[in-house]
C-alpha positions in Angstrom: 0.0 0.0 0.0 1.0 3.6 -0.4 0.4 6.5 2.1 -3.2 7.7 1.7 -4.4 4.5 -0.1 -7.6 2.8 1.1 -8.5 -0.9 0.8 -11.8 -2.6 1.6 -11.3 -5.6 3.9 -13.9 -8.2 3.0 -14.3 -10.5 5.9 -16.5 -13.6 5.5 -17.1 -16.0 8.3 -17.7 -19.6 7.4 -19.6 -21.8 8.0 -22.7 -19.5 8.0 -24.1 -21.2 11.1 -20.9 -20.6 13.2 -21.6 -20.2 16.9 -19.4 -17.1 17.5 -20.0 -14.6 14.7 -18.5 -11.6 16.6 -15.2 -10.6 14.9 -12.7 -8.0 16.0 -10.3 -6.4 13.5 -7.3 -4.6 14.9 -3.9 -3.1 13.7 -0.6 -3.7 15.4 0.4 -0.1 14.4 -2.4 2.5 14.0 0.3 5.1 13.0 0.8 3.0 9.8 -2.6 1.4 9.1 -5.8 2.6 10.5 -9.1 0.5 10.3 -12.6 1.9 10.3 -15.7 -0.1 9.2 -13.6 -2.8 7.5 -11.7 -0.1 5.5 -7.9 -0.1 5.8 -6.2 3.3 5.4 -2.5 3.7 5.0 -1.6 6.7 7.2 2.2 6.4 7.5 5.3 4.7 6.3 6.2 1.3 7.9 4.7 -2.1 8.5 1.7 -3.3 10.5 -0.1 -6.6 11.1 -3.9 -6.7 10.8 -5.5 -9.2 13.1 -9.0 -10.6 12.6 -10.2 -12.8 15.5 -13.4 -14.0 17.1 -14.4 -13.1 20.7 -13.0 -16.4 22.1 -9.7 -15.8 20.2 -9.9 -19.4 19.0 -10.1 -18.3 15.4 -7.3 -15.8 14.3 -6.0 -14.5 11.0 -3.1 -12.2 10.4 -2.4 -10.0 7.4 0.9 -8.3 7.0 0.8 -4.8 5.4 3.8 -2.7 4.2 3.2 1.0 3.5 5.6 2.7 1.2 6.0 6.2 -0.1 4.0 7.1 -3.2 6.5 7.6 -6.0 4.2 9.7 -8.1 4.6 13.5 -7.9 8.0 13.2 -6.2 10.0 13.9 -9.3 11.0 17.5 -9.9 10.2 19.0 -13.3 12.4 21.5 -15.0 10.9 24.5 -16.6 12.2 27.6 -18.3 12.7 29.4 -14.9 14.2 26.6 -12.8 12.6 23.8 -10.8 8.9 23.4 -10.3 7.2 20.9 -8.1 
């Protein structure tokens, strides 16, 4: 991911008749990846793990996310009167 990018986190619990359907989604580093309403937002450079688990913590999944600098718009352009950003 790049800083400012958003991704939908589609979480599907199977089987449909599972006893514990309450899931918690958390980030190991909210300064890198923030989560709100199952939407991941890259807010800073670095790495974070996203954890999805049920209330008994018997079912767990981890997703590793790396956030890098957006390379677009970082190159300087030369014009007639010098450098422009």
